[in-house]
Structure formats: C-alpha cells, structure tokens
C-alpha positions as CSV (number, residue, x, y, z in Angstrom):
1,M,3.0,10.6,-2.9
2,R,-0.7,11.2,-2.1
3,N,-1.9,12.2,1.3
4,Q,-3.6,8.8,1.5
5,T,-1.6,6.2,-0.4
6,F,-2.7,3.4,-2.7
7,S,-0.4,0.5,-3.1
8,V,-0.6,-3.1,-4.2
9,E,1.0,-6.5,-3.5
10,I,1.7,-8.8,-6.3
11,E,3.3,-12.3,-6.7
12,A,6.6,-12.7,-8.4
13,N,5.4,-14.3,-11.7
14,P,7.5,-13.2,-14.7
15,N,4.8,-14.6,-17.0
16,D,2.6,-11.7,-15.9
17,F,4.8,-8.9,-17.2
18,L,2.2,-7.8,-19.8
19,Q,-0.5,-7.6,-17.1
20,M,1.9,-5.8,-14.8
21,K,2.7,-3.2,-17.4
22,H,-0.9,-2.6,-18.3
23,Y,-2.5,-2.5,-14.9
24,L,0.4,-0.9,-12.9
25,N,0.7,1.8,-15.5
26,K,-3.1,2.4,-15.2
27,W,-3.2,2.3,-11.4
28,Q,0.1,4.2,-10.7
29,P,0.3,2.8,-7.2
30,D,2.6,4.6,-4.7
31,F,4.6,1.4,-4.5
32,V,4.4,-2.3,-5.4
33,S,5.3,-4.9,-2.8
34,I,6.4,-8.3,-4.2
35,S,5.6,-11.3,-2.0
36,N,8.0,-14.2,-1.7
37,L,5.5,-17.0,-1.8
38,S,7.3,-20.4,-2.0
39,R,6.0,-21.2,-5.5
40,Y,8.2,-18.4,-6.9
41,S,12.0,-18.2,-6.6
42,Y,14.1,-15.4,-5.2
43,E,15.5,-14.9,-8.7
44,E,11.9,-14.5,-10.1
45,M,11.2,-11.9,-7.3
46,V,14.3,-10.0,-8.3
47,Q,13.4,-10.2,-12.0
48,C,10.0,-8.7,-11.3
49,A,11.4,-6.1,-9.0
50,R,13.9,-5.0,-11.6
51,Y,11.2,-4.8,-14.3
52,I,8.7,-2.8,-12.2
53,Q,11.2,-0.3,-10.7
54,T,13.5,0.1,-13.8
55,D,11.1,-0.2,-16.7
56,L,7.8,0.9,-15.2
57,K,9.4,3.5,-12.8
58,I,7.3,2.5,-9.8
59,P,9.0,2.0,-6.4
60,V,9.2,-1.6,-5.3
61,V,9.0,-3.1,-1.8
62,I,10.7,-6.5,-1.4
63,H,9.7,-9.0,1.3
64,L,12.3,-10.6,3.4
65,T,11.3,-13.3,5.9
66,G,13.3,-14.3,9.0
67,L,12.3,-17.8,9.9
68,T,13.6,-19.5,6.7
69,H,16.8,-17.5,6.3
70,T,20.2,-17.2,8.0
71,K,22.0,-14.0,8.6
72,E,24.4,-14.7,5.7
73,Q,21.5,-15.3,3.3
74,V,19.8,-12.1,4.4
75,K,23.0,-10.2,4.1
76,K,23.6,-11.5,0.6
77,A,20.1,-10.7,-0.6
78,F,20.3,-7.2,1.0
79,N,23.5,-6.3,-0.8
80,E,22.2,-7.6,-4.1
81,L,19.0,-5.6,-3.7
82,M,20.9,-2.5,-2.7
83,D,23.0,-2.9,-5.9
84,L,19.7,-2.9,-7.8
85,K,18.8,0.4,-6.1
86,I,15.9,-1.2,-4.2
87,R,15.6,0.6,-0.9
88,N,12.2,-0.5,0.5
89,F,12.0,-3.7,2.6
90,L,9.0,-5.4,4.2
91,L,10.6,-7.4,7.0
92,V,8.4,-10.1,8.6
93,R,8.9,-13.2,10.7
94,G,7.0,-15.4,8.1
95,N,4.5,-18.2,8.6
96,I,5.4,-21.8,9.2
97,H,4.1,-24.1,6.4
98,H,4.3,-27.9,6.0
99,N,7.8,-29.3,5.4
100,M,9.4,-25.8,5.8
101,H,13.0,-25.7,6.9
102,I,13.3,-23.2,9.8
103,E,16.6,-21.4,10.6
104,D,17.6,-20.1,14.1
105,D,18.9,-16.6,13.4
106,F,15.6,-14.7,13.4
107,N,12.9,-16.1,15.7
108,Y,11.0,-12.8,15.7
109,A,10.4,-10.0,13.1
110,S,12.2,-7.6,15.5
111,D,15.4,-9.7,15.2
112,L,15.3,-9.4,11.4
113,I,14.5,-5.6,11.6
114,K,17.4,-4.9,13.9
115,Y,19.8,-6.9,11.7
116,V,18.8,-5.3,8.4
117,N,19.1,-1.9,10.0
118,E,22.6,-2.8,11.1
119,L,23.5,-3.7,7.5
120,D,22.2,-0.3,6.4
121,K,25.2,1.7,7.4
122,D,24.2,4.8,5.5
123,S,20.6,5.0,6.5
124,K,19.4,4.7,2.9
125,I,16.6,2.1,3.4
126,N,12.9,2.3,4.2
127,V,11.7,-0.5,6.6
128,I,8.1,-1.7,6.6
129,A,6.7,-4.2,9.1
130,G,3.4,-6.0,9.5
131,C,0.6,-5.4,12.0
132,Y,-2.5,-7.3,13.0
133,P,-5.9,-5.6,13.7
134,D,-7.3,-9.2,14.2
135,I,-4.4,-9.9,16.7
136,H,-1.5,-12.1,15.7
137,F,-2.2,-15.8,16.4
138,L,0.8,-16.1,18.7
139,A,-0.4,-13.2,20.9
140,N,-2.6,-13.7,23.9
141,S,-4.3,-10.3,23.7
142,L,-4.5,-7.1,21.7
143,T,-2.4,-5.4,24.4
144,E,0.3,-8.0,24.2
145,D,0.3,-7.8,20.4
146,I,0.7,-4.1,20.4
147,E,3.5,-4.2,23.0
148,Y,5.4,-6.4,20.6
149,L,4.5,-4.1,17.7
150,K,6.1,-1.3,19.7
151,E,9.2,-3.4,20.1
152,K,9.3,-3.9,16.3
153,V,8.8,-0.2,15.6
154,N,11.5,0.8,18.0
155,A,13.9,-1.6,16.3
156,G,13.7,0.7,13.3
157,V,10.4,0.7,11.3
158,D,9.3,3.6,9.1
159,S,5.7,2.4,8.4
160,L,3.3,-0.6,8.8
161,I,1.1,-2.6,6.6
162,S,-1.7,-4.6,8.2
163,L,-2.7,-8.1,7.5
164,M,-6.2,-8.1,6.0
165,C,-9.1,-7.5,8.4
166,F,-12.7,-7.4,7.3
167,D,-14.2,-5.4,10.2
168,N,-13.5,-1.6,9.9
169,D,-14.6,-0.9,13.5
170,R,-12.0,-3.3,14.7
171,I,-9.4,-1.6,12.5
172,Y,-10.3,1.8,13.9
173,K,-10.1,0.5,17.5
174,F,-6.7,-1.1,16.6
175,I,-5.3,2.2,15.2
176,E,-6.6,4.1,18.3
177,K,-4.9,1.6,20.6
178,V,-1.7,1.7,18.6
179,H,-1.6,5.5,19.0
180,E,-2.1,5.1,22.8
181,Y,1.2,3.3,22.8
182,D,2.9,6.2,21.0
183,I,3.3,4.3,17.8
184,N,3.0,7.0,15.3
185,V,4.4,5.6,12.0
186,P,2.0,5.5,9.1
187,I,-0.3,2.4,9.0
188,R,-1.6,1.2,5.6
189,I,-4.5,-1.2,5.8
190,G,-4.3,-4.4,3.9
191,I,-7.3,-5.4,1.8
192,M,-8.0,-8.7,0.0
193,P,-11.1,-9.1,-2.0
194,I,-12.6,-12.6,-1.2
195,T,-13.8,-13.6,-4.7
196,D,-12.9,-17.4,-5.0
197,S,-12.4,-20.5,-3.0
198,F,-8.6,-20.2,-3.0
199,K,-8.8,-16.9,-1.2
200,K,-11.2,-18.3,1.4
201,H,-8.7,-21.1,2.0
202,Y,-5.8,-18.6,2.2
203,L,-7.6,-16.7,4.9
204,A,-8.6,-19.8,6.9
205,H,-5.0,-21.0,6.8
206,N,-3.9,-17.6,8.2
207,D,-6.5,-17.6,10.9
208,V,-8.2,-14.5,9.6
209,T,-11.8,-13.9,10.6
210,M,-13.9,-13.7,7.5
211,P,-16.9,-11.4,6.9
212,K,-20.5,-12.7,7.4
213,F,-21.4,-12.4,3.7
214,I,-19.2,-15.4,3.0
215,K,-21.8,-17.7,4.6
216,T,-24.8,-16.4,2.7
217,T,-23.5,-15.3,-0.7
218,E,-24.7,-16.8,-3.9
219,D,-22.2,-14.9,-6.0
220,L,-18.8,-14.8,-4.3
221,L,-17.2,-12.9,-7.1
222,E,-19.6,-9.9,-7.2
223,D,-20.3,-9.8,-3.5
224,G,-16.5,-10.1,-2.7
225,I,-15.8,-7.1,-5.0
226,D,-18.6,-5.1,-3.6
227,F,-17.5,-5.8,0.0
228,A,-13.9,-4.8,-0.8
229,V,-15.0,-1.5,-2.5
230,N,-17.3,-0.5,0.4
231,Q,-14.6,-1.4,3.0
232,I,-11.9,0.7,1.2
233,N,-14.2,3.7,0.6
234,D,-15.1,3.7,4.3
235,L,-11.5,3.5,5.3
236,Y,-10.5,6.4,3.1
237,N,-13.4,8.4,4.3
238,N,-12.1,7.8,7.9
239,N,-8.7,9.1,7.0
240,V,-6.5,6.0,7.2
241,N,-3.0,6.6,6.0
242,G,-3.4,4.3,3.0
243,I,-4.8,1.1,1.4
244,H,-2.6,-1.8,0.4
245,L,-4.4,-4.1,-2.0
246,Y,-3.5,-7.8,-1.9
247,T,-4.0,-8.8,-5.5
248,H,-2.7,-12.4,-5.7
249,N,-2.2,-11.4,-9.4
250,D,-6.0,-11.5,-9.9
251,W,-5.8,-8.5,-12.3
252,M,-9.4,-8.4,-13.3
253,V,-10.8,-8.4,-9.8
254,S,-8.1,-5.8,-8.6
255,D,-9.0,-3.5,-11.5
256,R,-12.7,-3.6,-10.8
257,V,-11.9,-2.7,-7.2
258,Y,-9.6,0.1,-8.4
259,E,-12.3,1.5,-10.7
260,N,-14.8,1.8,-7.9
261,I,-12.8,3.2,-5.0
262,K,-13.6,6.8,-4.3
263,H,-10.4,8.6,-3.7
264,N,-8.1,10.9,-5.7
265,L,-6.0,8.4,-7.7
C-alpha cells in the first residue's frame, strides 16, 4: 500500500462490470468500497464485491448500516462476507430517508462497531468508520462531534473515511483537533466531484456545505472536475493519509480526476 492511499467508492451495479474492470484495473486503488444505496440489493452488493476481490484482485470494503438492520441480519451478513474472504467493513449508523424502516438494535455507529467486533472472534477484520470535517448534523459542536468520534474509535476502529468536505482549511483544522483528542488512526479524506445536478441534490440532502463556485459556474462539469483535482492535489501536498473518491459510478468524471491528480499512483 502507498504511503498516501488512493481508494474509491462505487455503487453495487452489476451492469457496470465492464467499466469496473477497465477503470479499476487502470487506477489500481488500494481498496474499493461498495455502498449499499437502497436502489441496489444486498445480493448485488455481494455480487460486485466477489467480482472485484476475486476476479480483479483488489481489496473490497463492504458497507454495513445500523439503523435499518437487526443484530441477526448483521450477524448473517457478517458470516456470509467472512465466507467470501471479505475482511474490510465500513460500519456506519446510516441516514434516515423517506419511508425507511428503522430497527432498534443499533441507534449509533458505535453500537454497530462494538457488535461486529464481538462477532470477529479471531481478530481478522479491518473496521472503518466515518468522520465529519463539516460536523455531523446531529452534533451541536465540533468538540461534541469529536468526543463521539473518539467513542467510535475506542469501540474498535482501524481507520476513518471522511464525508466529503470542500474546504481544505476546515479539513486541516479537523485533523488537528482529532489528534488533540489522541485519535491517531489513519484518516482518508472523502472527495466527490460536483459535476451535475444529481450530485448537488445529494450534497444538499446530506447537509454538506457546497463550495462557492457552484453559485457562479457556467460549466459545472469542467469546473467541478477542476475543483476536485485542485482540492486533492492540495490535500496530498499537505500529507493527508489518503484520498477516497466518491465516484457514484460516474466513470468518465472519475477517470479525468484520476488523470490529473499529482501523486505517485
């Protein structure tokens, strides 16, 4: 693995196998995380994971969410994934969407993290959790958010991936504050190029502060790619642990970003 990692998140669309093969083989990310967005089934997520890890030989990270799953459901999925030799898990609370059925077993990400670590009796897994340079919408302050982050990490977390943030100064201040709390696991910074109206809507839905260029741009595609490239290059130059590119399976945009980031891929 590189000193500064490069990883990507994709959606579990089995119809994209040809694109996955071409671009993932080209990029050779340190790992691929597969999101569990509601429009794709758990079976499709497993199908994509098996293809990427077995056929393409690239490590896979599987998302498991707490709010919508019971302990029995998580245990069943965990055992199935372990049988597939998947050892990397991104464990998150999950967001509440319209008409979503909520379970009672995991009200917080830390509950899910503790439970999955209890299932891992042989210490074979790698647990990843989320963090929020823009502050989680349920937290009243950055300090409160980081205190909860420390609780998550202490529950058994090996590394963190941030939700997207478009202000690098805020990211650097966040990392500095995290280290003040003796949270010393690697933090990979999540980046999502804003290149179309769907991504703008996605960010607004997740209460993410958007960059100023969004209000003035006359070419969202080109300006969105340029902004992402410049942001990533600055982050690498300032020695972040890694970049995690949220692709939304927009292969062309993601490849243009990849082609223009200045680090030793």
